[in-house]
C-alpha positions as CSV (number, residue, x, y, z in Angstrom):
1,M,211.4,18.7,281.0
2,S,210.2,17.9,284.5
3,A,208.2,20.2,286.7
4,T,207.1,20.2,290.4
5,S,205.1,22.8,292.3
6,S,204.9,24.0,295.9
7,K,201.5,25.2,297.3
8,E,203.3,27.0,300.1
9,T,205.4,29.2,297.8
10,G,203.2,29.2,294.7
11,K,206.4,28.5,292.7
12,E,206.8,25.9,290.0
13,I,210.2,24.2,289.7
14,L,211.2,23.1,286.2
15,G,214.4,21.4,284.9
16,F,216.6,23.0,282.3
17,Q,216.9,21.3,278.9
18,A,220.1,19.2,279.0
19,E,221.7,21.4,276.4
20,V,221.1,24.5,278.5
21,K,222.9,23.0,281.5
22,Q,225.8,22.1,279.3
23,L,225.9,25.5,277.6
24,L,225.8,27.3,281.0
25,Q,228.8,25.4,282.3
26,L,230.8,25.9,279.1
27,M,230.0,29.5,279.0
28,I,230.9,30.4,282.5
29,H,234.3,28.9,282.2
30,S,235.1,29.8,278.5
31,L,233.9,33.4,278.5
32,Y,235.0,34.5,281.9
33,S,238.1,36.3,280.5
34,N,235.8,38.5,278.4
35,K,233.0,38.8,281.0
36,D,232.1,42.4,280.1
37,I,230.1,41.0,277.2
38,F,227.2,39.9,279.5
39,L,226.1,43.5,279.7
40,R,226.3,43.9,275.9
41,E,224.2,40.8,275.5
42,L,221.5,41.8,278.0
43,V,221.3,45.4,276.6
44,S,221.1,43.9,273.0
45,N,218.2,41.7,274.1
46,A,216.4,44.7,275.6
47,S,216.9,46.6,272.4
48,D,215.4,43.7,270.4
49,A,212.4,43.6,272.8
50,A,211.8,47.3,272.1
51,D,212.1,46.7,268.3
52,K,209.5,43.9,268.5
53,L,207.1,46.1,270.5
54,R,207.4,49.0,268.0
55,F,206.7,46.6,265.2
56,E,203.7,44.8,266.8
57,A,202.3,48.2,267.8
58,L,202.0,49.3,264.2
59,S,198.9,47.1,263.9
60,D,197.9,47.3,267.6
61,P,198.9,50.7,269.1
62,A,197.2,49.8,272.4
63,L,200.3,47.7,273.2
64,F,202.1,50.9,274.1
65,E,199.8,51.1,277.2
66,N,200.2,54.9,277.3
67,D,203.9,54.6,277.6
68,P,205.3,55.1,274.0
69,E,208.8,56.3,275.1
70,L,210.9,53.2,274.8
71,K,214.1,53.0,276.9
72,I,216.5,50.7,278.7
73,R,217.4,51.3,282.3
74,V,220.5,50.0,284.1
75,A,220.8,50.3,287.9
76,F,223.0,48.9,290.6
77,D,222.6,48.4,294.4
78,R,225.9,48.2,296.2
79,E,224.4,47.0,299.5
80,A,222.3,44.3,297.9
81,R,225.1,43.5,295.4
82,T,222.7,43.5,292.4
83,L,222.8,44.8,288.9
84,T,219.5,45.3,287.1
85,I,218.8,45.8,283.4
86,S,215.2,46.6,282.6
87,D,213.2,47.6,279.5
88,N,209.7,48.6,278.5
89,G,209.7,46.5,275.4
90,I,207.4,43.6,274.3
91,G,208.0,41.5,277.4
92,M,207.2,37.7,277.6
93,S,204.3,35.5,278.5
94,R,204.7,32.5,280.8
95,Q,205.0,30.1,277.9
96,E,207.5,32.4,276.1
97,V,209.7,32.4,279.2
98,I,209.7,28.6,279.2
99,D,210.4,28.5,275.5
100,H,213.1,31.1,275.4
101,I,214.8,30.8,278.7
102,G,214.4,27.1,279.7
103,T,215.3,25.6,276.3
104,I,217.4,26.2,273.3
105,A,214.9,26.1,270.5
106,K,217.5,26.4,267.8
107,S,218.4,24.1,264.9
108,G,221.9,22.8,264.8
109,T,222.3,22.4,268.6
110,R,223.8,19.0,268.3
111,E,226.2,20.2,265.6
112,F,227.2,23.1,267.9
113,F,228.1,20.8,270.8
114,S,229.9,18.3,268.6
115,R,232.3,21.1,267.4
116,L,233.4,22.2,270.9
117,S,237.0,21.3,271.3
118,G,237.8,21.9,275.0
119,D,240.1,24.8,274.0
120,Q,238.6,27.7,276.0
121,Q,239.6,30.3,273.5
122,K,238.2,28.5,270.5
123,D,235.1,27.4,272.3
124,A,234.5,31.0,273.5
125,A,234.3,32.1,269.8
126,L,231.9,29.2,269.0
127,I,229.7,29.9,272.0
128,G,229.5,33.5,270.7
129,Q,228.4,32.2,267.3
130,F,225.6,30.3,268.9
131,G,224.2,33.4,270.5
132,V,224.3,33.0,274.3
133,G,222.2,36.1,275.0
134,F,220.4,35.9,278.3
135,Y,222.6,33.0,279.7
136,S,225.7,35.3,279.7
137,A,224.3,36.8,282.9
138,F,225.7,33.7,284.8
139,I,229.2,34.7,283.9
140,V,229.1,37.2,286.8
141,A,226.0,36.2,288.7
142,D,225.3,33.2,290.9
143,R,221.6,33.9,290.8
144,V,219.5,35.6,288.2
145,T,215.9,36.9,288.7
146,L,213.8,37.8,285.6
147,T,210.4,39.5,286.0
148,T,208.4,40.1,282.9
149,R,205.0,40.9,281.5
150,R,204.0,40.8,277.9
151,A,202.5,44.0,276.4
152,G,198.8,43.7,276.2
153,L,198.3,41.4,279.2
154,T,197.0,42.6,282.5
155,A,199.2,43.2,285.6
156,E,198.4,39.9,287.2
157,H,200.0,38.1,284.3
158,G,203.5,39.0,285.3
159,V,205.9,36.1,285.5
160,R,209.0,35.8,287.7
161,W,211.8,33.4,286.7
162,E,214.7,32.6,288.9
163,S,217.7,30.3,288.8
164,T,221.2,29.7,290.1
165,G,222.2,28.4,286.7
166,E,222.5,24.8,287.7
167,G,219.9,22.1,287.2
168,D,216.5,23.9,287.4
169,Y,214.7,27.2,287.7
170,T,211.5,28.4,289.4
171,L,208.5,30.1,287.8
172,E,205.7,32.0,289.6
173,T,203.0,34.4,288.7
174,V,203.4,37.9,290.1
175,E,201.9,41.3,289.8
176,K,203.7,43.5,287.3
177,P,202.0,46.9,286.5
178,A,204.4,47.9,283.7
179,R,205.0,45.8,280.6
180,G,208.6,44.7,279.7
181,T,211.4,42.8,281.3
182,E,213.6,43.3,284.3
183,I,216.6,41.2,284.9
184,T,218.4,41.3,288.3
185,L,221.8,39.8,288.6
186,H,222.9,38.8,292.1
187,L,226.6,39.2,291.6
188,R,229.2,36.6,292.5
189,E,231.8,37.4,295.1
190,G,234.7,39.2,293.5
191,E,232.5,41.0,290.9
192,D,232.3,44.3,292.7
193,E,233.6,46.2,289.7
194,F,230.0,46.0,288.3
195,L,228.8,47.9,291.2
196,S,230.6,51.0,289.9
197,D,228.9,53.7,288.0
198,W,232.1,54.4,286.0
199,K,232.6,50.7,285.1
200,I,229.0,50.2,283.9
201,K,229.0,53.3,281.8
202,S,232.4,52.4,280.3
203,V,231.1,49.0,279.2
204,I,227.9,50.5,277.8
205,R,229.8,53.1,275.8
206,T,232.3,50.5,274.5
207,Y,229.8,47.9,273.4
208,S,226.4,49.5,273.2
209,D,226.9,53.1,272.2
210,H,225.2,52.4,268.8
211,I,221.9,51.2,270.3
212,Q,219.3,53.6,269.0
213,L,217.3,53.3,272.2
214,P,218.2,55.5,275.2
215,I,220.1,53.5,277.8
216,V,219.4,55.4,281.1
217,M,221.1,55.4,284.4
218,K,220.8,57.5,287.6
219,K,223.4,60.2,287.8
220,T,225.7,59.7,290.8
221,E,227.4,62.1,293.2
222,W,230.2,61.5,295.7
223,K,229.2,61.5,299.4
224,D,231.5,60.4,302.2
225,G,233.9,59.0,299.6
226,M,231.2,56.9,297.9
227,E,229.2,57.1,294.7
228,V,225.5,57.7,295.6
229,P,222.8,57.6,292.9
230,T,220.6,60.7,292.6
231,E,217.1,61.1,291.3
232,E,218.2,62.6,288.1
233,D,218.5,60.4,285.0
234,E,221.1,60.6,282.3
235,T,221.4,58.9,278.9
236,V,224.6,56.9,278.7
237,N,224.8,56.1,275.0
238,K,224.4,58.2,271.8
239,A,220.9,56.7,271.3
240,S,220.9,57.1,267.5
241,A,220.9,54.6,264.7
242,L,224.5,54.1,263.8
243,W,223.7,53.3,260.2
244,A,221.9,56.7,259.8
245,R,225.0,58.7,260.8
246,A,227.5,60.0,258.2
247,K,230.3,57.6,257.5
248,K,232.9,60.2,258.4
249,D,231.4,60.4,261.9
250,I,231.7,56.7,262.6
251,G,235.0,55.1,263.7
252,D,236.1,51.6,262.8
253,D,235.6,50.4,266.4
254,E,232.0,51.6,266.4
255,Y,231.4,49.7,263.1
256,R,232.9,46.6,264.7
257,E,230.9,46.8,267.9
258,F,227.7,47.4,265.9
259,Y,228.4,44.2,263.9
260,K,228.8,42.2,267.1
261,H,225.4,43.5,268.2
262,V,223.6,42.9,264.9
263,A,225.2,39.5,264.2
264,H,225.4,38.3,267.8
265,D,229.0,37.5,267.1
266,F,231.9,37.8,269.5
267,E,234.5,38.2,266.8
268,P,235.0,41.4,264.7
269,P,233.8,41.3,261.0
270,L,236.2,40.8,258.1
271,A,234.9,43.8,256.1
272,W,231.8,46.0,255.7
273,T,230.2,48.4,253.3
274,H,228.0,51.4,254.3
275,N,225.9,53.1,251.7
276,R,223.2,55.7,251.5
277,V,221.1,55.6,248.3
278,E,218.9,58.4,247.1
279,G,216.8,58.6,243.9
280,K,214.2,56.2,242.8
281,Q,214.7,54.4,246.1
282,D,215.8,56.0,249.3
283,Y,217.5,53.6,251.7
284,I,220.6,53.0,253.8
285,S,222.5,49.7,253.9
286,L,225.2,48.6,256.3
287,L,226.4,45.2,255.3
288,Y,229.1,43.0,256.9
289,V,231.1,40.0,255.9
290,P,231.9,37.9,259.0
291,S,235.4,36.7,259.7
292,H,234.4,33.1,260.3
293,A,231.6,30.8,259.3
294,P,228.8,30.1,261.8
295,F,228.5,26.4,262.8
296,D,225.1,26.1,261.1
297,L,226.0,27.7,257.7
298,Y,224.9,24.6,255.8
299,D,221.7,24.0,257.9
300,R,218.8,24.3,255.4
301,E,216.5,25.6,258.1
302,R,218.8,28.5,259.2
303,R,217.7,32.0,258.4
304,H,219.4,34.9,256.7
305,G,221.1,37.7,258.5
306,I,219.7,41.0,257.3
307,K,217.5,43.2,259.6
308,L,214.9,45.3,257.8
309,Y,214.0,48.8,259.1
310,V,211.6,51.3,257.7
311,R,212.4,54.9,258.7
312,R,214.4,53.6,261.7
313,V,211.4,51.4,262.8
314,F,212.4,47.7,263.1
315,I,210.2,45.5,260.8
316,M,211.8,42.1,260.7
317,D,214.8,39.9,261.4
318,D,216.3,37.5,258.8
319,A,214.6,39.1,255.8
320,E,215.5,36.5,253.2
321,Q,214.1,38.6,250.4
322,L,216.9,41.1,250.8
323,M,219.9,38.8,250.1
324,P,220.2,35.6,247.9
325,A,221.0,32.3,249.5
326,Y,224.5,32.2,248.3
327,L,225.2,35.3,250.3
328,R,223.4,34.1,253.4
329,F,226.5,34.7,255.5
330,V,226.1,38.5,255.1
331,R,224.9,40.3,258.2
332,G,223.6,43.9,258.6
333,V,220.8,46.4,258.3
334,I,218.8,47.9,255.5
335,D,216.7,50.9,256.4
336,S,214.2,52.0,253.7
337,A,212.3,55.4,253.5
338,D,210.0,54.2,250.8
339,L,208.4,51.0,252.1
340,P,205.1,51.1,254.1
341,L,205.5,50.6,257.9
342,N,203.2,47.7,257.8
343,V,205.2,45.8,255.2
344,S,204.9,42.0,255.5
345,R,207.0,39.1,254.2
346,E,204.3,38.5,251.6
347,I,204.5,42.1,250.4
348,L,208.3,41.9,250.3
349,Q,208.1,38.9,247.9
350,S,206.3,40.9,245.3
351,S,207.8,44.3,245.8
352,R,209.8,45.9,243.0
353,D,211.4,48.3,245.5
354,I,212.7,45.3,247.5
355,E,214.0,43.6,244.3
356,A,215.9,46.8,243.4
357,I,217.3,47.1,246.9
358,K,218.3,43.4,246.8
359,S,220.0,43.8,243.4
360,A,222.0,46.9,244.5
361,S,223.0,45.3,247.8
362,V,224.3,42.2,246.1
363,K,226.4,44.3,243.9
364,K,227.8,46.1,246.9
365,V,228.7,42.9,248.6
366,L,230.3,41.5,245.4
367,G,232.2,44.7,245.0
368,L,233.4,44.5,248.6
369,L,234.7,40.9,248.0
370,E,236.4,42.0,244.7
371,D,238.2,44.7,246.6
372,L,239.4,42.2,249.2
373,A,240.5,39.8,246.5
374,A,242.5,42.5,244.7
375,N,243.9,44.5,247.5
376,Q,243.9,42.2,250.6
377,P,244.6,38.7,249.3
378,E,245.3,37.3,252.8
379,K,242.0,38.5,254.0
380,Y,240.3,37.1,251.0
381,S,242.0,33.8,251.5
382,G,240.5,33.7,255.0
383,F,237.1,34.5,253.5
384,W,237.3,31.8,250.9
385,K,238.2,29.1,253.5
386,A,235.1,30.1,255.5
387,F,232.6,30.8,252.8
388,G,234.0,29.6,249.5
389,R,231.7,26.6,249.2
390,V,228.6,28.8,249.7
391,L,229.8,31.4,247.1
392,K,230.1,28.5,244.6
393,E,226.3,28.3,244.7
394,G,226.1,31.7,243.2
395,P,226.4,31.1,239.4
396,G,223.5,28.8,239.6
397,E,221.3,31.2,241.6
398,D,222.3,34.6,240.2
399,Y,222.5,34.6,236.4
400,A,222.8,38.4,236.3
401,N,226.0,38.4,238.3
402,R,227.4,35.0,237.1
403,E,230.6,36.4,235.6
404,R,231.4,38.6,238.6
405,I,230.9,35.6,241.0
406,A,233.0,33.4,238.7
407,G,235.8,35.9,239.0
408,L,235.7,35.5,242.8
409,L,235.9,31.7,242.8
410,R,239.0,29.8,243.8
411,F,240.1,26.3,243.0
412,A,242.9,23.7,243.5
413,S,244.7,22.8,240.3
414,T,247.6,20.9,238.9
415,H,249.5,24.1,238.7
416,T,249.9,24.3,242.5
417,D,249.6,20.5,243.1
418,T,248.2,21.1,246.6
419,D,244.7,21.0,247.9
420,A,244.7,24.7,248.7
421,Q,242.0,26.5,246.7
422,V,244.0,29.5,245.5
423,V,243.7,29.5,241.7
424,S,241.2,32.0,240.2
425,L,239.7,31.4,236.7
426,K,241.5,34.6,235.6
427,D,244.8,33.1,236.8
428,Y,244.0,29.9,234.8
429,V,243.1,31.8,231.6
430,G,246.4,33.8,231.9
431,R,248.4,30.5,231.9
432,M,246.5,28.8,229.1
433,K,248.7,27.2,226.4
434,Q,248.9,28.7,222.9
435,G,246.1,27.1,221.0
436,Q,244.3,25.9,224.1
437,A,240.5,26.4,223.6
438,A,239.0,25.3,226.9
439,I,239.3,25.6,230.7
440,Y,239.8,21.9,231.8
441,Y,238.6,20.5,235.1
442,I,237.9,17.2,236.8
443,T,235.4,16.5,239.6
444,A,236.2,13.8,242.2
445,D,235.3,12.6,245.7
446,S,238.7,13.7,247.1
447,F,241.7,15.7,246.2
448,A,243.8,12.5,246.0
449,A,241.3,10.9,243.6
450,A,241.3,14.0,241.4
451,K,245.1,14.5,241.5
452,H,245.8,10.8,240.6
453,S,243.1,10.3,238.0
454,P,244.3,8.7,234.8
455,H,242.3,11.3,232.9
456,L,245.0,13.8,233.7
457,E,247.9,11.9,232.1
458,I,247.9,13.5,228.7
459,F,247.4,16.9,230.3
460,R,250.4,16.5,232.5
461,K,252.5,15.3,229.5
462,K,251.6,18.5,227.6
463,G,251.8,20.8,230.6
464,I,248.1,21.8,230.5
465,E,246.6,22.9,233.8
466,V,243.5,21.2,235.1
467,L,241.3,22.4,237.9
468,L,240.7,19.8,240.6
469,L,237.2,20.1,241.9
470,T,236.3,18.1,245.1
471,D,233.6,20.0,246.9
472,R,230.1,18.5,246.7
473,V,228.8,21.8,245.3
474,D,231.3,21.7,242.4
475,E,229.0,19.5,240.2
476,W,226.3,22.1,240.6
477,L,228.8,24.9,239.9
478,V,230.1,23.6,236.6
479,S,226.6,22.8,235.4
480,S,225.7,26.5,235.9
481,L,229.0,28.0,234.6
482,P,229.5,26.9,231.0
483,E,232.2,29.5,230.3
484,F,234.4,32.2,231.7
485,D,235.9,35.0,229.7
486,G,234.7,33.4,226.5
487,K,236.4,30.1,227.3
488,P,234.2,27.0,227.8
489,L,234.7,24.9,230.9
490,K,235.3,21.3,229.8
491,S,235.5,18.1,231.9
492,V,238.5,15.9,231.1
493,A,236.4,12.9,231.9
494,R,233.6,13.6,229.5
495,G,233.2,13.0,225.7
496,G,235.9,12.4,223.2
497,L,239.1,14.3,223.8
498,D,240.1,16.9,221.2
499,L,243.1,18.9,222.1
500,G,243.0,20.7,218.7
501,E,246.1,22.8,218.1
502,L,247.8,21.3,221.1
503,E,248.4,18.1,219.0
504,D,250.7,18.0,216.0
505,E,249.9,16.2,212.8
506,A,252.2,13.3,213.6
507,E,250.3,12.6,216.9
508,K,247.0,12.8,215.0
509,A,248.2,10.3,212.4
510,A,249.4,7.9,215.1
511,H,246.0,8.1,216.8
512,R,244.2,7.3,213.5
513,E,246.6,4.4,212.8
514,A,246.1,2.9,216.3
515,E,242.3,3.2,216.0
516,E,242.3,1.4,212.7
517,S,244.7,-1.4,213.8
518,L,242.8,-2.1,217.1
519,K,239.3,-2.1,215.6
520,P,239.0,-5.9,216.0
521,L,240.1,-5.7,219.7
522,V,237.7,-2.9,220.4
523,E,234.8,-4.9,219.0
524,R,235.8,-8.0,220.9
525,I,236.1,-6.1,224.2
526,K,232.7,-4.5,223.6
527,S,231.2,-7.9,223.0
528,S,232.8,-9.3,226.2
529,L,231.6,-6.4,228.4
530,G,228.1,-6.3,226.9
531,E,225.7,-4.0,228.9
532,R,228.4,-2.8,231.3
533,V,229.6,-0.2,228.7
534,K,228.0,2.1,226.2
535,E,231.0,2.0,223.9
536,V,234.7,0.9,223.7
537,R,237.2,3.0,221.9
538,V,241.0,3.7,221.6
539,T,242.1,6.8,223.5
540,H,245.0,9.2,223.4
541,R,244.3,10.8,226.8
542,L,246.3,8.0,228.6
543,T,250.0,7.7,228.9
544,D,250.5,5.4,231.9
545,S,247.2,3.7,232.6
546,P,245.8,0.9,230.5
547,A,242.2,2.2,230.5
548,C,239.7,4.8,231.8
549,L,236.0,5.4,231.9
550,V,234.4,8.4,230.2
551,T,230.8,9.7,230.2
552,G,229.1,11.3,227.3
553,E,229.0,15.1,226.9
554,G,225.3,15.2,227.8
555,D,225.3,12.5,230.4
556,M,225.4,12.8,234.2
557,S,229.0,12.4,235.4
558,A,229.9,9.3,237.4
559,H,230.8,11.6,240.3
560,L,227.4,13.3,240.4
561,E,225.7,9.9,240.1
562,R,227.6,8.6,243.2
563,L,226.8,11.8,245.2
564,L,223.1,11.6,244.4
565,K,222.9,7.9,245.3
566,A,224.9,8.4,248.5
567,A,222.3,11.0,249.5
568,G,219.4,8.7,248.8
569,Q,218.3,10.7,245.7
570,P,217.2,9.0,242.5
571,A,219.8,9.1,239.8
572,P,219.8,7.4,236.4
573,T,222.5,4.8,235.9
574,V,224.7,6.1,233.1
575,K,226.6,3.6,231.0
576,P,230.3,4.7,230.6
577,T,232.5,4.4,227.6
578,L,235.7,2.4,228.2
579,E,238.8,3.9,226.6
580,I,241.9,1.8,226.1
581,N,245.5,2.9,225.8
582,P,247.0,1.4,222.7
583,Q,250.6,1.8,224.0
584,H,250.0,-0.1,227.3
585,V,251.4,-3.6,227.8
586,L,248.2,-5.0,229.2
587,V,246.3,-3.9,226.1
588,A,248.9,-5.5,224.0
589,R,248.6,-8.7,226.1
590,L,244.8,-8.6,225.7
591,N,245.2,-8.1,221.9
592,G,247.2,-11.3,221.7
593,E,245.0,-13.4,224.0
594,T,243.5,-16.4,222.1
595,D,241.8,-18.1,225.1
596,D,238.2,-16.8,225.2
597,T,237.8,-17.3,229.0
598,R,241.0,-15.5,229.8
599,F,240.1,-12.7,227.4
600,L,236.8,-12.3,229.2
601,D,238.7,-12.0,232.5
602,W,241.1,-9.5,231.1
603,A,238.4,-7.4,229.6
604,N,236.4,-7.3,232.8
605,L,239.6,-6.6,234.8
606,L,240.3,-3.6,232.6
607,F,236.8,-2.2,233.1
608,E,236.9,-2.8,236.9
609,Q,240.3,-1.3,237.6
610,A,239.2,1.8,235.6
611,L,236.0,2.0,237.7
612,L,238.1,1.8,240.9
613,A,240.5,4.4,239.6
614,E,237.7,7.0,239.3
615,G,236.3,6.3,242.8
616,G,233.5,3.9,241.8
617,Q,232.4,0.8,243.6
618,L,232.4,-2.8,242.2
619,D,229.1,-4.6,242.1
620,D,230.9,-7.9,242.7
621,P,234.2,-7.5,244.4
622,A,234.6,-11.2,244.9
623,S,234.6,-11.8,241.2
624,F,237.1,-9.1,240.7
625,V,239.5,-10.7,243.2
626,R,239.0,-14.1,241.6
627,R,239.8,-12.8,238.1
628,L,242.9,-10.9,239.4
629,N,244.2,-13.9,241.2
630,A,243.7,-16.2,238.2
631,L,245.6,-13.8,235.9
632,L,248.4,-13.3,238.5
633,A,248.8,-17.1,238.6
634,L,249.7,-17.0,234.9
635,L,252.7,-14.8,235.5
636,P,256.0,-16.7,235.1
637,A,257.7,-17.8,238.4
638,D,260.7,-15.6,239.5
639,N,263.8,-17.6,238.9
């Protein structure tokens, strides 16, 4: 950031952060068709400023400065063509103005810009996710003046910020007797509708009626065919906490607009649940499931989306103690009547009341999702596409609700043979074969790798469904979910394969005979491969492929080993077991090979092609190519 100053004017000129300039240009063009939202955003910011003052004043009442009645004021001046939104909230210091207005101090900024597509409609939704707040003023204004003073500072510590929304802005110190922030929008030509009492009130009642702070305007009267402000104030909004009202008195549109306020989202929510709890704990919860994933859903530094209030007094944003990480997409408000007003994050961490509220809130959210899954499958499908990978973290984090979460999970499988994750575990269990004891799955780097894995061959032959797991979180999921509905989850690529009652006695006898007759071959292959394998054995899981690699029941899967190493994490190197198909022509060729050098090449080739088939990488690709070419050269010429 560069800065210059002028002794003549006392103003300091500073340059916007590059991301701010880019965001301003995108926003002005992408959001213009929905420009009313600028007023919603500025009123929402004013409401947040009042919440923060109310909270800080719990420990320092002097911050109220003999003015405890918090409110937001909206005024317009038709002659000057200005619209002003002011509040007597917490205000900002000079450094806070620089930090919050001149820069985007938000993680994931680069990811945000990388996802912009150039499609105005799509980008408008994404910009809304990012939370444009103050910058939305430039949708209708070609110059914005912000004057602010932080509560607790003296009048001469007021700060005035001004910009045309282009490359830079000015800062100067001014006298400001009252705390809080005043934002004046110098409207662009053609924006005269926002100089109308009726228009402004209409926007406020549409988007900000739920704000629990009074939004005040001067009453107007008609003189000489014009609206003229009087000296009498009127409150434009209902000025009561929406969540505290009875559900029967709240319309769906009000719920949706409150979500946009609390979540800083431009899109309506997918669903919500509103509950009042009385008894051991007395609290209200209003919890929303968004309709789309925020761009920073997987950012480890991002914060949760629950606002905590105590007896209508705002306490904190992003209270991570109120919702587990696997439900971090949930937005909303929890208002407790039992917690102390001076509750801190440290107290929350050890509070039994908070733990009880969290547990009950989680159950409400899971119930909401179960209802969507059962009664609105199309909506649930949209939810799963947006948040499914996050929900898969649940069984490992929330043992108490593991079975309920498992019922909400969706997967791709060989039943549908597409990469769409639409199969529930309940669906799978309902289709299990007579005598099938386990829910079978395979993990892989991609859907194609899973679908074409040689491990699936016997399952396809017998018509046994296999779940195809290709999300990075799936390894964590299956390690945390040993069973569902009394049926164990079993990897088709681990341990010896025992299909139990799904094999008849003739098949079992043929397997025993093949194992006995190929014992010398198995020992010879093991000797040739040495330390590359843990064991070699005859398999009956293959029908078309000559060989496959299997890990032990207690060992780390090859897929997880690759994931950890790719992420730079330490991972033990697990020796696999090579299983050979006794019916395959290459195995028969190997069994008849008398030349030790060629046998060694064949054995290594079997191992390496099995490694490639499961998505592994060769330590020495050049040797693999040499062996392959040497063996291809032995094939008879085509006459």
